[in-house]
VOPAGU-2260 file (C-alpha; in pm, 1 decimal, decimal comma):
REM VOPAGU-2260
SITE   aa  ch    i         X         Y         Z
SITE  MET   A    0   -5116,4    2466,4    1260,0
SITE  ARG   A    1   -5051,7    2766,7    1464,1
SITE  LEU   A    2   -4840,6    2603,2    1721,3
SITE  TRP   A    3   -4628,6    2484,6    1467,1
SITE  MET   A    4   -4596,1    2819,2    1310,1
SITE  ILE   A    5   -4440,9    2963,1    1675,4
SITE  LEU   A    6   -4208,5    2645,7    1650,6
SITE  GLY   A    7   -4121,9    2771,7    1271,1
SITE  ALA   A    8   -4079,3    3163,8    1388,3
SITE  LEU   A    9   -3857,5    3034,6    1719,6
SITE  ALA   A   10   -3633,9    2864,8    1484,8
SITE  VAL   A   11   -3581,5    3081,1    1278,7
SITE  ALA   A   12   -3517,2    3362,1    1516,2
SITE  VAL   A   13   -3273,8    3183,0    1646,6
SITE  PRO   A   14   -3347,2    3144,8    2027,8
SITE  ALA   A   15   -3036,6    3115,3    2296,1
SITE  ILE   A   16   -2813,2    2907,7    2397,4
SITE  PRO   A   17   -2901,0    2823,6    2737,1
SITE  ALA   A   18   -2726,8    2871,8    3036,5
SITE  ASP   A   19   -2504,3    2598,6    3176,3
SITE  ILE   A   20   -2366,7    2526,8    2762,9
SITE  SER   A   21   -1982,8    2543,8    2716,3
SITE  ARG   A   22   -1966,9    2672,3    3088,9
SITE  ASN   A   23   -1669,5    2385,7    3157,9
SITE  LYS   A   24   -1311,2    2537,1    3093,5
SITE  ASN   A   25   -1199,0    2208,0    3150,6
SITE  ARG   A   26   -1338,5    2120,5    2809,8
SITE  GLY   A   27   -1361,1    2390,0    2636,0
SITE  ARG   A   28   -1585,4    2599,4    2424,0
SITE  GLY   A   29   -1641,7    2404,5    2092,8
SITE  SER   A   30   -1766,4    2095,5    2134,2
SITE  MET   A   31   -2147,3    2105,1    2210,3
SITE  TRP   A   32   -2142,8    2202,1    1804,1
SITE  TRP   A   33   -2186,8    1811,6    1792,8
SITE  GLY   A   34   -2584,5    1829,4    1894,6
SITE  ILE   A   35   -2643,5    1909,6    1568,0
SITE  ALA   A   36   -2581,6    1490,8    1472,3
SITE  LYS   A   37   -2913,0    1473,8    1662,3
SITE  ALA   A   38   -3090,7    1754,5    1321,7
SITE  GLY   A   39   -3130,9    1454,0    1116,5
SITE  GLU   A   40   -3407,1    1254,4    1340,1
SITE  PRO   A   41   -3724,0    1346,5    1242,2
SITE  ASN   A   42   -3865,1    1447,3    1522,1
SITE  ASN   A   43   -3626,4    1704,9    1515,1
SITE  LEU   A   44   -3724,5    1869,2    1203,7
SITE  LEU   A   45   -4004,2    2068,4    1191,0
SITE  PRO   A   46   -4247,2    1959,4     889,1
SITE  MET   A   47   -4362,3    2278,9     757,2
SITE  SER   A   48   -4031,3    2423,4     646,4
SITE  PRO   A   49   -3684,4    2306,1     475,7
SITE  ALA   A   50   -3503,9    2054,7     696,9
SITE  SER   A   51   -3141,5    2254,9     614,3
SITE  LEU   A   52   -3291,4    2602,7     785,7
SITE  HIS   A   53   -3514,5    2517,9    1003,2
SITE  MET   A   54   -3492,0    2278,9    1323,9
SITE  ASP   A   55   -3616,2    2122,9    1655,0
SITE  PRO   A   56   -3517,1    2498,5    1938,3
SITE  THR   A   57   -3353,6    2233,8    2119,4
SITE  VAL   A   58   -3121,8    2097,2    1896,8
SITE  TYR   A   59   -3031,3    2481,6    1727,7
SITE  ALA   A   60   -2952,6    2614,5    2015,8
SITE  THR   A   61   -2676,9    2421,1    2048,1
SITE  LEU   A   62   -2437,4    2587,5    1834,0
SITE  ARG   A   63   -2314,5    2950,3    1907,4
SITE  ARG   A   64   -2415,7    3277,6    1746,4
SITE  LYS   A   65   -2135,4    3236,2    1524,7
SITE  GLN   A   66   -2198,4    2884,8    1429,5
SITE  ARG   A   67   -2573,3    3031,8    1331,5
SITE  ARG   A   68   -2488,6    3315,4    1135,1
SITE  LEU   A   69   -2242,6    3040,0     906,3
SITE  ALA   A   70   -2643,2    2844,5     915,4
SITE  ARG   A   71   -2791,3    3152,6     803,8
SITE  GLU   A   72   -2557,3    3291,5     512,1
SITE  ASN   A   73   -2488,6    2948,2     371,8
SITE  PRO   A   74   -2809,2    2780,9     292,5
SITE  GLY   A   75   -2768,4    2377,1     279,4
SITE  VAL   A   76   -2466,9    2377,2     566,0
SITE  LEU   A   77   -2686,8    2297,6     873,1
SITE  MET   A   78   -2741,3    1940,2     679,2
SITE  ALA   A   79   -2449,4    1855,3     611,5
SITE  VAL   A   80   -2251,2    1946,7     908,0
SITE  ALA   A   81   -2556,4    1697,8    1089,8
SITE  ARG   A   82   -2467,7    1409,9     810,9
SITE  GLY   A   83   -2085,4    1501,1     903,6
SITE  ALA   A   84   -2148,8    1492,5    1243,3
SITE  ASN   A   85   -2336,2    1111,2    1254,9
SITE  GLN   A   86   -2078,0    1029,2    1021,4
SITE  ALA   A   87   -1779,4    1091,6    1269,2
SITE  ILE   A   88   -2011,8     889,0    1528,7
SITE  MET   A   89   -2062,7     582,2    1318,2
SITE  GLU   A   90   -1669,1     596,8    1224,6
SITE  CYS   A   91   -1558,2     669,8    1570,5
SITE  GLN   A   92   -1804,3     350,2    1692,1
SITE  HIS   A   93   -1665,4      95,5    1422,4
SITE  GLN   A   94   -1284,8     194,9    1534,4
SITE  PHE   A   95   -1360,9     138,8    1883,5
SITE  ARG   A   96   -1576,9    -154,3    1839,0
SITE  ASN   A   97   -1372,2    -435,1    2002,8
SITE  ARG   A   98   -1201,6    -191,1    2257,7
SITE  ARG   A   99   -1335,0     -75,3    2636,3
SITE  TRP   A  100   -1382,9     260,1    2571,3
SITE  ASN   A  101   -1635,1     199,3    2296,5
SITE  CYS   A  102   -1698,1     582,7    2171,4
SITE  SER   A  103   -2066,1     533,3    2331,9
SITE  THR   A  104   -2288,1     812,3    2306,0
SITE  LYS   A  105   -2586,0     873,5    2483,7
SITE  ASN   A  106   -2946,5    1050,5    2466,9
SITE  PHE   A  107   -2865,8    1407,3    2590,0
SITE  LEU   A  108   -3129,8    1671,4    2675,7
SITE  ARG   A  109   -3096,5    2057,9    2584,7
SITE  GLY   A  110   -2709,5    2172,9    2722,0
SITE  LYS   A  111   -2548,3    1785,4    2736,1
SITE  ASN   A  112   -2283,0    1625,9    2576,8
SITE  LEU   A  113   -2306,7    1350,5    2331,6
SITE  PHE   A  114   -1989,2    1161,7    2386,3
SITE  GLY   A  115   -2103,2    1191,4    2751,5
SITE  LYS   A  116   -1831,0    1357,7    3014,3
SITE  ILE   A  117   -1531,3    1177,3    2948,0
SITE  VAL   A  118   -1462,2    1480,7    2741,8
SITE  ASP   A  119   -1419,9    1686,0    3027,6
SITE  ARG   A  120   -1038,7    1490,3    3005,2
SITE  GLY   A  121    -813,9    1572,5    2771,4
SITE  CYS   A  122    -662,9    1228,2    2740,6
SITE  ARG   A  123    -653,7    1060,2    2365,2
SITE  GLU   A  124   -1005,5     955,0    2328,2
SITE  THR   A  125   -1067,5    1266,9    2364,3
SITE  ALA   A  126    -804,5    1340,9    2153,8
SITE  PHE   A  127    -962,3    1147,4    1881,2
SITE  ILE   A  128   -1310,1    1278,7    1907,7
SITE  TYR   A  129   -1228,3    1628,7    1798,3
SITE  ALA   A  130   -1003,3    1512,3    1503,5
SITE  ILE   A  131   -1312,1    1261,8    1416,4
SITE  THR   A  132   -1551,4    1534,8    1358,5
SITE  SER   A  133   -1346,5    1801,9    1234,0
SITE  ALA   A  134   -1245,9    1562,1     968,3
SITE  ALA   A  135   -1583,7    1461,4     924,5
SITE  VAL   A  136   -1713,6    1791,0     878,4
SITE  THR   A  137   -1430,3    1865,3     627,8
SITE  HIS   A  138   -1523,3    1601,2     398,3
SITE  SER   A  139   -1905,7    1639,3     416,5
SITE  ILE   A  140   -1884,0    1966,7     328,7
SITE  ALA   A  141   -1660,2    1921,8      72,5
SITE  ARG   A  142   -1854,5    1671,9     -96,6
SITE  ALA   A  143   -2161,7    1859,1     -23,5
SITE  CYS   A  144   -1968,7    2142,5    -286,9
SITE  SER   A  145   -1947,3    1945,8    -565,1
SITE  GLU   A  146   -2293,7    1746,0    -476,8
SITE  GLY   A  147   -2451,4    2125,5    -495,3
SITE  THR   A  148   -2651,1    2063,7    -231,9
SITE  ILE   A  149   -2528,1    2414,3     -88,1
SITE  GLN   A  150   -2569,6    2737,1    -240,3
SITE  SER   A  151   -2228,2    2954,4    -159,0
SITE  CYS   A  152   -1998,8    2658,7    -311,6
SITE  SER   A  153   -1996,6    2484,8    -574,1
SITE  CYS   A  154   -1723,1    2201,2    -762,2
SITE  ASP   A  155   -1366,1    2304,2    -690,6
SITE  TYR   A  156   -1306,3    2426,6   -1146,5
SITE  THR   A  157    -870,7    2535,8    -978,7
SITE  HIS   A  158    -743,1    2261,5   -1149,7
SITE  GLN   A  159    -864,4    2320,7   -1452,0
SITE  SER   A  160    -778,6    2748,6   -1473,7
SITE  ARG   A  161    -434,4    2630,8   -1460,0
SITE  ALA   A  162    -218,9    2568,9   -1820,3
SITE  PRO   A  163    -208,8    2263,1   -1996,6
SITE  SER   A  164      65,5    1960,5   -1995,9
SITE  GLN   A  165     243,3    1898,1   -2304,5
SITE  VAL   A  166     342,3    1614,7   -2180,9
SITE  ARG   A  167      54,8    1437,1   -2035,5
SITE  ASP   A  168    -202,3    1246,3   -2166,9
SITE  TRP   A  169    -533,2    1414,8   -1996,3
SITE  GLU   A  170    -662,5    1705,3   -1900,1
SITE  TRP   A  171    -842,4    1795,3   -1577,1
SITE  GLY   A  172   -1243,1    1839,6   -1614,4
SITE  GLY   A  173   -1514,8    1674,1   -1368,4
SITE  CYS   A  174   -1623,5    1838,2   -1068,1
SITE  SER   A  175   -1360,3    1797,7    -799,6
SITE  ASP   A  176   -1448,1    1769,5    -445,0
SITE  ASN   A  177   -1376,5    2120,2    -322,6
SITE  ILE   A  178   -1172,3    2083,4      16,1
SITE  GLY   A  179   -1056,3    2394,5     -13,2
SITE  TYR   A  180   -1406,2    2521,0     150,6
SITE  GLY   A  181   -1420,2    2235,4     322,9
SITE  PHE   A  182   -1096,1    2323,4     524,6
SITE  LYS   A  183   -1252,2    2661,4     547,7
SITE  PHE   A  184   -1547,2    2603,2     664,3
SITE  SER   A  185   -1454,9    2313,9     892,6
SITE  ARG   A  186   -1215,2    2608,3    1063,8
SITE  GLU   A  187   -1433,4    2849,5    1055,7
SITE  PHE   A  188   -1772,9    2624,4    1249,2
SITE  VAL   A  189   -1582,3    2363,8    1406,0
SITE  ASP   A  190   -1357,9    2548,6    1640,8
SITE  THR   A  191   -1528,8    2818,8    1720,7
SITE  GLY   A  192   -1508,6    2870,7    2068,7
SITE  GLU   A  193   -1165,3    2749,6    2099,4
SITE  ARG   A  194    -934,2    3039,6    2100,7
SITE  GLY   A  195    -578,1    2849,3    2272,0
SITE  ARG   A  196    -622,4    3082,4    2580,5
SITE  ASN   A  197    -485,3    2701,0    2795,4
SITE  LEU   A  198    -350,5    2428,8    2779,4
SITE  ARG   A  199    -663,1    2201,7    2661,0
SITE  GLU   A  200    -751,9    2504,6    2406,6
SITE  LYS   A  201    -521,4    2443,8    2257,4
SITE  MET   A  202    -482,9    2025,5    2245,1
SITE  ASN   A  203    -822,8    2071,6    2125,5
SITE  LEU   A  204    -706,0    2345,0    1847,5
SITE  HIS   A  205    -449,9    2088,1    1754,7
SITE  ASN   A  206    -637,0    1784,1    1687,0
SITE  ASN   A  207    -937,8    1964,4    1486,4
SITE  GLU   A  208    -657,1    2071,2    1264,5
SITE  ALA   A  209    -561,2    1716,6    1256,0
SITE  GLY   A  210    -839,8    1580,3    1147,1
SITE  ARG   A  211    -903,6    1830,9     919,0
SITE  ALA   A  212    -504,4    1735,6     793,8
SITE  HIS   A  213    -601,3    1413,6     708,6
SITE  VAL   A  214    -891,5    1505,7     470,9
SITE  SER   A  215    -710,6    1734,1     303,2
SITE  SER   A  216    -409,3    1488,7     254,7
SITE  GLU   A  217    -620,9    1181,6     108,4
SITE  MET   A  218    -756,1    1378,3    -229,8
SITE  ARG   A  219    -705,2    1131,7    -463,3
SITE  GLN   A  220    -711,4    1231,7    -829,9
SITE  GLU   A  221    -984,2     986,3   -1062,4
SITE  CYS   A  222   -1031,7     996,1   -1441,5
SITE  LYS   A  223   -1333,1     924,8   -1674,6
SITE  CYS   A  224   -1224,1     806,1   -2031,4
SITE  HIS   A  225   -1403,9     923,9   -2383,7
SITE  GLY   A  226   -1439,0     768,7   -2740,7
SITE  MET   A  227   -1606,6     590,7   -2971,8
SITE  SER   A  228   -1628,8     180,5   -2782,8
SITE  GLY   A  229   -1447,0     251,7   -2508,7
SITE  SER   A  230   -1155,5     368,4   -2664,1
SITE  CYS   A  231    -948,1     655,1   -2430,0
SITE  THR   A  232    -910,5     898,0   -2773,4
SITE  VAL   A  233    -999,8    1191,2   -2435,2
SITE  LYS   A  234    -918,0    1114,8   -2046,9
SITE  THR   A  235   -1045,5    1368,9   -1816,8
SITE  CYS   A  236   -1002,8    1366,8   -1464,7
SITE  TRP   A  237   -1108,4    1505,6   -1160,7
SITE  MET   A  238    -939,8    1507,9    -789,5
SITE  ARG   A  239   -1265,3    1312,3    -545,2
SITE  LEU   A  240   -1255,7    1271,9    -145,0
SITE  PRO   A  241   -1196,7     919,2     -82,0
SITE  ASN   A  242   -1447,1     655,6     131,5
SITE  PHE   A  243   -1440,6     777,0     469,6
SITE  ARG   A  244   -1345,0     478,8     627,6
SITE  ILE   A  245    -970,5     623,3     526,5
SITE  ILE   A  246    -980,3     923,1     726,2
SITE  GLY   A  247   -1104,9     701,0    1051,1
SITE  ASP   A  248    -796,1     435,6    1006,8
SITE  ASN   A  249    -577,5     687,2     935,4
SITE  LEU   A  250    -708,9     836,0    1256,3
SITE  LYS   A  251    -656,3     552,1    1473,3
SITE  ASP   A  252    -330,3     505,4    1395,9
SITE  ARG   A  253    -294,6     817,2    1512,1
SITE  PHE   A  254    -473,0     731,4    1817,0
SITE  ASP   A  255    -259,5     413,3    1923,6
SITE  GLY   A  256      80,1     662,1    1870,9
SITE  ALA   A  257     -96,6     997,0    2059,5
SITE  SER   A  258     174,3    1253,8    2189,9
SITE  ARG   A  259     112,8    1360,0    2505,9
SITE  VAL   A  260     213,3    1707,0    2531,4
SITE  MET   A  261     247,7    2035,3    2711,9
SITE  VAL   A  262     311,6    2418,2    2590,0
SITE  SER   A  263     621,2    2552,5    2474,7
SITE  ASN   A  264     719,4    2888,4    2522,3
SITE  SER   A  265     782,4    2895,2    2179,5
SITE  ASP   A  266     551,0    3058,2    1969,2
SITE  ARG   A  267     697,2    2983,8    1620,6
SITE  ALA   A  268     347,8    2829,2    1392,8
SITE  ARG   A  269     428,5    2465,0    1329,0
SITE  ASN   A  270     575,4    2442,7     971,4
SITE  GLY   A  271     274,7    2120,6     861,5
SITE  ASN   A  272       1,4    2369,0     957,4
SITE  ALA   A  273     100,3    2630,0     764,4
SITE  ILE   A  274     102,0    2413,2     511,9
SITE  VAL   A  275    -218,2    2246,1     506,2
SITE  SER   A  276    -352,6    2602,7     589,9
SITE  ASN   A  277    -179,0    2798,1     306,1
SITE  SER   A  278    -254,5    2509,7      57,2
SITE  ALA   A  279    -634,5    2496,4     169,0
SITE  SER   A  280    -668,4    2907,3     170,0
SITE  ASN   A  281    -532,5    2922,0    -200,7
SITE  SER   A  282    -756,2    2658,2    -356,8
SITE  VAL   A  283   -1068,4    2847,1    -298,2
SITE  HIS   A  284   -1235,5    3152,7    -151,5
SITE  GLY   A  285   -1399,3    3018,0     172,3
SITE  PRO   A  286   -1707,6    3126,3     333,4
SITE  ARG   A  287   -1603,0    3458,4     438,9
SITE  GLN   A  288   -1323,1    3675,3     397,0
SITE  GLY   A  289   -1029,7    3674,9     680,8
SITE  LEU   A  290   -1154,0    3332,4     781,9
SITE  GLY   A  291   -1102,0    3340,2    1203,2
SITE  ARG   A  292    -778,9    3387,7    1383,1
SITE  ARG   A  293    -464,1    3275,7    1250,6
SITE  HIS   A  294    -282,6    3295,8    1566,0
SITE  ARG   A  295    -475,0    3042,2    1716,2
SITE  TYR   A  296    -253,7    2814,2    1526,9
SITE  ASN   A  297      57,9    2981,4    1581,2
SITE  PHE   A  298     165,1    2805,5    1882,7
SITE  GLN   A  299     408,4    2476,9    1960,4
SITE  LEU   A  300     283,0    2186,4    2168,8
SITE  LYS   A  301     641,2    2002,8    2297,1
SITE  PRO   A  302     632,6    1607,4    2384,9
SITE  TYR   A  303     571,5    1579,4    2772,1
SITE  ASN   A  304     877,3    1370,1    2745,2
SITE  PRO   A  305    1176,0    1567,5    2708,8
SITE  GLU   A  306    1317,9    1260,5    2465,7
SITE  HIS   A  307     982,8    1254,7    2228,4
SITE  LYS   A  308     976,6    1414,4    1928,3
SITE  PRO   A  309     771,4    1756,0    1873,5
SITE  PRO   A  310     412,4    1643,8    1758,5
SITE  GLY   A  311     358,5    1659,2    1411,6
SITE  ALA   A  312      78,4    1831,9    1207,1
SITE  LYS   A  313    -109,7    1454,1    1194,0
SITE  ASP   A  314     -77,0    1396,5    1500,7
SITE  LEU   A  315    -285,1    1370,8    1777,9
SITE  VAL   A  316    -205,9    1434,9    2115,3
SITE  TYR   A  317    -323,5    1425,3    2482,6
SITE  LEU   A  318    -300,7    1603,0    2823,7
SITE  GLU   A  319    -331,3    1277,7    3034,7
SITE  PRO   A  320    -311,1     950,2    3056,9
SITE  SER   A  321    -711,1     794,4    3020,4
SITE  PRO   A  322    -912,1     575,8    3258,8
SITE  PRO   A  323    -938,6     193,6    3224,8
SITE  PHE   A  324   -1264,6     219,7    3120,4
SITE  CYS   A  325   -1302,4    -145,6    3354,9
SITE  GLU   A  326   -1619,1       0,9    3564,5
SITE  LYS   A  327   -1833,9     207,0    3559,0
SITE  ASN   A  328   -1801,3     543,7    3663,2
SITE  PRO   A  329   -2103,9     769,3    3604,5
SITE  LYS   A  330   -1909,7    1099,5    3678,5
SITE  LEU   A  331   -1698,5    1035,2    3424,3
SITE  GLY   A  332   -1929,9     902,0    3238,4
SITE  ILE   A  333   -1747,0     595,6    3186,0
SITE  LEU   A  334   -2017,8     237,2    3107,0
SITE  GLY   A  335   -1743,9       5,7    3192,9
SITE  THR   A  336   -1735,1    -341,1    3071,8
SITE  HIS   A  337   -1912,8    -563,6    3221,7
SITE  GLY   A  338   -2171,0    -783,2    2967,1
SITE  ARG   A  339   -1930,8    -690,2    2690,6
SITE  GLN   A  340   -1906,6    -994,6    2453,3
SITE  CYS   A  341   -1523,9   -1036,4    2430,8
SITE  ASN   A  342   -1324,0   -1329,3    2169,3
SITE  ASP   A  343   -1134,7   -1567,2    2395,8
SITE  THR   A  344    -904,9   -1621,6    2163,8
SITE  SER   A  345    -741,0   -1356,8    2095,4
SITE  ILE   A  346    -437,4   -1193,5    2297,1
SITE  GLY   A  347    -525,9    -771,4    2203,4
SITE  VAL   A  348    -800,4    -533,3    2320,5
SITE  ASP   A  349   -1072,0    -688,4    2204,4
SITE  GLY   A  350    -982,9   -1030,6    2411,0
SITE  CYS   A  351   -1161,0   -1161,0    2740,9
SITE  ASP   A  352    -819,1   -1092,4    2928,5
SITE  LEU   A  353    -791,9    -730,1    2862,4
SITE  MET   A  354   -1147,5    -649,5    2748,4
SITE  CYS   A  355   -1253,6    -821,7    3094,8
SITE  CYS   A  356   -1004,7    -595,6    3334,0
SITE  GLY   A  357    -882,4    -945,0    3494,1
SITE  ARG   A  358   -1265,7   -1024,7    3617,8
SITE  GLY   A  359   -1301,4   -1404,8    3467,6
SITE  TYR   A  360   -1587,7   -1415,1    3157,9
SITE  LYS   A  361   -1872,7   -1624,4    3124,8
SITE  THR   A  362   -1919,2   -1832,2    2881,5
SITE  GLN   A  363   -2305,3   -1935,5    2668,7
SITE  GLU   A  364   -2402,8   -2096,6    2391,9
SITE  VAL   A  365   -2674,9   -1958,6    2180,9
SITE  ILE   A  366   -2920,5   -2039,7    1868,1
SITE  VAL   A  367   -2923,4   -1777,7    1657,1
SITE  VAL   A  368   -3203,5   -1750,4    1336,8
SITE  GLU   A  369   -3039,4   -1645,7    1045,8
SITE  ARG   A  370   -3102,6   -1642,7     666,4
SITE  CYS   A  371   -2911,1   -1837,0     441,6
SITE  ALA   A  372   -2908,7   -2015,2     134,3
SITE  CYS   A  373   -3023,4   -1727,2     -76,9
SITE  THR   A  374   -3087,8   -1735,9    -446,9
SITE  PHE   A  375   -3212,5   -1494,0    -719,0
SITE  HIS   A  376   -3560,1   -1512,7    -886,8
SITE  TRP   A  377   -3653,2   -1356,2   -1198,1
SITE  CYS   A  378   -3755,1   -1131,6   -1189,5
SITE  CYS   A  379   -3682,4    -959,2    -958,6
SITE  GLU   A  380   -3691,0   -1149,6    -596,0
SITE  VAL   A  381   -3456,8   -1272,8    -365,0
SITE  LYS   A  382   -3577,8   -1567,2    -162,6
SITE  CYS   A  383   -3401,5   -1742,5     150,3
SITE  GLN   A  384   -3425,6   -2011,1     412,3
SITE  LEU   A  385   -3426,8   -1948,0     800,3
SITE  CYS   A  386   -3094,9   -2137,5     968,8
SITE  ARG   A  387   -3098,1   -2154,4    1295,6
SITE  THR   A  388   -2682,6   -2213,2    1409,8
SITE  LYS   A  389   -2509,8   -2270,0    1732,8
SITE  LYS   A  390   -2282,5   -1981,7    1848,3
SITE  THR   A  391   -2043,0   -1993,3    2142,7
SITE  ILE   A  392   -2018,0   -1626,3    2263,0
SITE  HIS   A  393   -1834,8   -1510,9    2605,2
SITE  THR   A  394   -1910,4   -1204,5    2801,6
SITE  CYS   A  395   -1732,1   -1032,4    3049,3
SITE  LEU   A  396   -1851,2   -1060,3    3441,9
């Protein structure tokens, strides 16, 4: 009992960040919070206190000082961020499941990066990681507000304060996801440490903002009818975020068309960012007044190829070509594609020619035991048979 009290005190006192965290200048300084994805695991939560406030000091130490303050001032937000981080990991691994780089993560200890050393490179894959994690936090926080799990925010009722229209046959009601709060909190939390002082930090800020912009633009109106016997005498509507898979699909499309950039001498703000940030800031009061540093976003990235158009607010940007990911490279944390399954009939990135990098592949037949012929029995049981099927799999040499 005394040991748990000591550990709880350590978590409340906010332990110091290990000296080796965030020293890599090539990476940018805002990526270590990804370690909070481990916060939801049972062995990282202290059982004597609410999970939203107390966790293993090693996990909590991945947060910067400002991020810890935000967690203290907004009870409930820490677990929402942790859910968002895990959501980003699962979505990234889904989107890249058939590519050479499959968004692999690793079991990290104090100060080690969740996605490995690939984030030390300013390549397309790193751009996607920053965008998807920023988007996931925005999505998770906005949804948690409407679910009532964060004490400092609630549903977005700003739509209901608008003057009613005389022509529409519905009215605002219900509980809208609080995208305004989610957008602003993500800016303040995720962008901590990224001050835009060098090209890599500008890349990170742009991709973080692009992820948030994709979430904000996907807000959709949902409605519900009210009346006797299912009639639609009264219809109320609210704004709802889509399933995160839609955000992931959109960001994957942007990954395929990402722009290689360099810094322009122009200090003009991107019009797209101004629109997104203004619409978000006007929708709801954020977690703190005087949010962030506006000038961090007042830069213009120009294309590396002068014949290409400048990147837009939703485009992903990168600085250097991606490594081939064919061979194992411990220095970069690349696992290689040896032993990966491939599709011998595909000419795409999941095909054996591309996946195996021309090394060839082996084919073998395996017996797979699966449930089949499932039937429902009243009440309430599903009974299945076990079927053995022969499958042919192809594995890279």
